[in-house]
C-alpha positions as CSV (number, residue, x, y, z in Angstrom):
1,M,19.5,14.1,-7.5
2,K,19.3,17.8,-6.2
3,S,16.0,18.1,-7.8
4,F,15.5,14.7,-6.6
5,Y,16.1,15.5,-3.0
6,R,14.2,18.6,-3.0
7,M,11.0,17.6,-4.5
8,T,11.1,14.5,-1.9
9,L,11.7,16.8,0.9
10,S,8.6,18.6,0.1
11,E,6.2,16.0,-0.7
12,I,7.6,14.2,2.9
13,K,6.5,18.0,4.4
14,L,3.1,18.2,2.1
15,F,2.6,14.5,3.2
16,L,2.8,15.3,7.1
17,R,0.3,18.2,6.9
18,E,-2.1,15.7,5.2
19,P,-4.9,14.8,7.8
20,M,-6.6,12.2,5.4
21,N,-2.9,10.8,4.9
22,M,-2.2,10.7,8.3
23,F,-5.1,8.8,9.3
24,F,-5.4,6.1,6.7
25,T,-1.7,5.6,6.4
26,L,-0.6,5.3,10.3
27,A,-4.0,6.0,12.6
28,F,-6.6,3.5,10.4
29,P,-4.3,0.2,10.8
30,L,-3.9,1.0,14.5
31,I,-7.6,1.2,15.3
32,L,-8.2,-2.2,13.2
33,L,-5.5,-3.7,15.4
34,F,-6.8,-2.5,18.5
35,V,-10.7,-3.2,18.0
36,F,-9.9,-6.6,16.0
37,G,-7.3,-7.5,18.9
38,A,-9.5,-6.5,21.7
39,I,-12.6,-8.4,20.3
40,F,-11.1,-12.0,19.4
41,G,-7.6,-12.0,21.2
42,N,-4.2,-13.4,19.9
43,E,-4.3,-17.1,21.1
44,P,-3.5,-19.6,18.9
45,A,-6.1,-21.1,16.8
46,E,-6.1,-24.0,14.2
47,L,-7.9,-21.7,11.9
48,F,-5.0,-19.9,11.5
49,G,-2.7,-22.8,12.0
50,G,-1.3,-22.3,15.5
51,M,-0.9,-18.5,15.0
52,G,-3.7,-15.7,16.7
53,T,-5.6,-13.7,14.8
54,V,-3.3,-10.7,15.8
55,D,-0.4,-12.4,14.1
56,V,-2.3,-12.5,10.7
57,S,-3.6,-9.8,11.1
58,V,-0.9,-7.7,11.0
59,P,1.3,-8.2,7.7
60,A,-2.0,-7.9,5.8
61,Y,-2.3,-4.3,7.4
62,I,0.8,-3.7,6.2
63,G,-0.6,-4.4,2.5
64,M,-3.8,-2.6,3.4
65,T,-1.1,0.4,4.2
66,I,0.7,-0.4,0.7
67,A,-2.6,-0.1,-1.2
68,T,-4.1,3.0,0.6
69,L,-0.9,5.2,-0.4
70,G,-1.4,3.8,-4.0
71,L,-4.8,4.1,-4.5
72,L,-5.4,7.4,-2.9
73,G,-2.3,9.2,-2.5
74,L,-0.4,9.2,-5.3
75,P,-3.5,9.8,-7.9
76,I,-5.1,12.7,-5.9
77,G,-1.4,14.3,-5.3
78,L,-0.8,13.9,-8.8
79,A,-4.5,15.3,-10.1
80,T,-4.1,17.9,-7.6
81,Y,-0.6,19.4,-9.1
82,R,-2.6,19.0,-12.1
83,E,-5.6,21.2,-11.6
84,Q,-3.5,23.9,-9.8
85,G,-1.3,24.0,-12.6
86,I,1.8,22.9,-11.0
87,L,2.4,20.3,-13.5
88,R,2.5,22.4,-16.4
89,R,4.3,24.7,-14.4
90,M,7.1,21.8,-14.2
91,R,7.2,21.0,-17.8
92,A,9.3,24.5,-17.8
93,T,11.7,23.5,-15.6
94,P,14.5,20.3,-16.0
95,V,12.4,18.4,-13.7
96,R,11.2,15.1,-15.8
97,P,8.5,12.9,-14.8
98,A,10.8,10.1,-13.8
99,V,11.8,12.9,-10.6
100,I,8.0,13.4,-9.6
101,F,7.7,9.6,-9.9
102,G,10.4,8.8,-8.0
103,A,9.6,11.4,-5.2
104,L,6.2,10.6,-4.8
105,L,7.3,6.6,-4.9
106,T,10.1,7.4,-2.3
107,V,7.7,9.2,0.5
108,N,5.3,6.5,0.1
109,L,7.8,4.0,1.0
110,I,9.1,5.6,4.0
111,A,5.2,6.5,5.4
112,A,5.0,2.9,4.4
113,L,7.7,1.3,6.8
114,A,6.8,4.0,9.5
115,G,3.1,2.3,9.3
116,T,5.0,-1.3,9.6
117,V,7.1,0.0,12.7
118,L,4.1,1.5,14.5
119,L,2.4,-2.0,13.8
120,L,5.3,-3.8,14.9
121,V,5.4,-2.0,18.2
122,A,2.0,-2.0,19.2
123,G,1.2,-5.6,18.4
124,R,4.3,-6.6,20.4
125,L,3.5,-4.4,23.5
126,V,-0.5,-4.6,23.6
127,F,-0.7,-8.5,21.8
128,N,2.6,-10.2,22.3
129,L,2.7,-10.7,18.5
130,K,4.8,-12.8,16.7
131,M,7.6,-11.1,14.6
132,P,8.7,-11.7,11.6
133,E,10.8,-15.0,10.7
134,M,11.9,-13.1,7.7
135,P,12.4,-9.2,8.4
136,L,15.4,-8.8,5.7
137,S,13.5,-10.6,3.3
138,L,10.4,-8.4,4.2
139,L,12.0,-5.2,3.6
140,P,12.6,-5.8,-0.3
141,A,8.8,-7.2,-0.5
142,I,7.3,-4.6,1.0
143,F,9.4,-2.4,-2.0
144,L,8.3,-4.5,-4.4
145,C,4.7,-4.5,-3.5
146,M,4.5,-0.9,-3.2
147,L,6.4,-0.5,-6.9
148,S,3.8,-2.6,-8.2
149,F,0.6,-0.7,-6.9
150,S,2.1,2.5,-7.4
151,A,2.7,1.9,-11.3
152,F,-1.1,1.2,-11.1
153,S,-1.4,4.2,-9.3
154,F,0.3,6.6,-12.1
155,V,-1.7,4.8,-14.7
156,L,-4.9,6.1,-12.6
157,A,-3.3,9.5,-12.3
158,G,-3.4,9.8,-16.0
159,L,-6.4,8.8,-16.3
160,V,-8.2,11.1,-13.8
161,S,-9.2,15.0,-14.3
162,T,-9.9,16.1,-10.9
163,P,-8.9,14.9,-7.3
164,R,-12.4,14.4,-6.3
165,V,-12.7,11.7,-9.3
166,A,-9.2,10.4,-8.2
167,Q,-10.5,10.2,-4.7
168,A,-13.9,8.6,-5.6
169,L,-12.2,6.0,-8.0
170,G,-9.7,5.4,-5.7
171,M,-12.3,4.4,-2.8
172,A,-14.4,2.7,-5.2
173,I,-11.2,-0.2,-6.3
174,L,-10.0,0.4,-2.9
175,M,-12.5,-0.6,-0.5
176,P,-13.7,-3.3,-2.1
177,M,-10.6,-4.7,-2.4
178,L,-9.7,-4.2,1.4
179,F,-12.6,-6.9,2.3
180,L,-11.7,-9.3,-0.5
181,S,-8.2,-9.7,-0.5
182,G,-7.6,-10.6,3.5
183,A,-5.7,-7.1,4.1
184,A,-9.0,-6.0,6.4
185,M,-9.9,-9.4,7.6
186,P,-8.3,-12.8,7.4
187,R,-9.5,-14.7,4.3
188,E,-9.6,-17.8,6.4
189,T,-12.4,-16.5,8.4
190,M,-14.3,-16.4,4.8
191,P,-16.3,-18.3,2.7
192,E,-14.8,-20.3,-0.5
193,N,-17.0,-18.3,-2.9
194,I,-15.9,-14.8,-1.6
195,R,-12.0,-16.3,-1.6
196,R,-12.1,-17.2,-5.2
197,I,-12.9,-13.4,-6.3
198,G,-10.3,-12.3,-4.0
199,D,-7.7,-14.6,-6.1
200,F,-8.5,-11.8,-8.9
201,L,-7.2,-9.0,-6.9
202,P,-3.9,-7.6,-6.9
203,L,-4.1,-7.3,-3.2
204,T,-4.8,-10.4,-2.3
205,Y,-1.2,-11.5,-3.7
206,V,0.7,-8.4,-1.6
207,V,-0.8,-10.3,1.8
208,E,-0.2,-13.7,0.6
209,L,3.4,-12.5,0.0
210,L,3.9,-10.8,3.2
211,K,2.3,-13.1,5.4
212,G,4.2,-16.1,3.6
213,L,7.6,-14.2,4.6
214,W,6.8,-12.9,7.9
215,F,5.9,-16.7,8.8
216,G,8.9,-18.0,7.4
217,Q,7.2,-19.7,4.1
218,G,9.6,-18.6,2.3
219,W,9.0,-16.1,-1.1
220,N,5.6,-17.0,-2.9
221,M,6.6,-17.0,-6.4
222,G,3.5,-16.7,-7.9
223,A,2.6,-13.8,-6.1
224,V,5.7,-12.3,-6.8
225,A,4.9,-13.1,-10.5
226,V,1.7,-11.4,-10.4
227,L,2.9,-8.3,-8.5
228,L,6.2,-8.2,-11.4
229,G,3.3,-8.2,-14.0
230,M,1.7,-6.1,-12.3
231,L,4.5,-3.5,-12.3
232,V,5.5,-4.4,-16.0
233,V,2.3,-3.4,-17.4
234,G,1.8,0.1,-15.2
235,T,5.1,1.1,-15.8
236,L,4.0,0.9,-19.7
237,L,0.6,2.0,-19.5
238,A,1.9,5.0,-17.0
239,T,4.2,6.2,-19.9
240,R,1.8,6.7,-22.4
241,T,-1.4,8.3,-20.1
242,F,1.2,10.8,-18.0
243,R,-0.1,14.5,-18.4
244,W,1.4,17.6,-17.8
245,E,-2.3,19.7,-18.0
């Protein structure tokens, strides 16, 4: 437990010192909120079932934060540790892979919650955002989404050789997913054929799960099943692909 606590504290400090992490996790969703909020406002629209553009976008931006942390933060961090020989030195200590994974996951979860709070405060103060109707269910949902994406990210981290490869691969996966899943813009505005493509992307189910709980529609069990499957498969693969060096 002591090693987990120390490593988590160290990872928090490293996260706060990394400009890219801070920008994509905390600043970028806020930029989208203010830009699209200023353009479209937050007036109730029939297209969104009586909700405003900001109302349907904020839970999606939380999903964006989760995916960004998973596909960029984790693989790049582990690839950097491997390239610099940090993981090799850790191998000679009592620290096990589970402690490393747990510390990174904890830091990402804290960052995701911090980003969520910022979106809530900014959306409420500036655009009169509709607050979540099931906040107590939203927290475990965010945790499930983070676990699922982290499991997949640990697989990527075990496959890539350098931080640059990790960043390029993460961006190549993340960017199309953001725009096709409804994370960056509402799926309701997309043509039907584009929405069908989004049905094959895991981030789509993160967005659908969070939006359902946000608007009091309950747990989307189809989305939960997809994310649990992603978690199980990702965990099994991560145990096989993890490399100390």
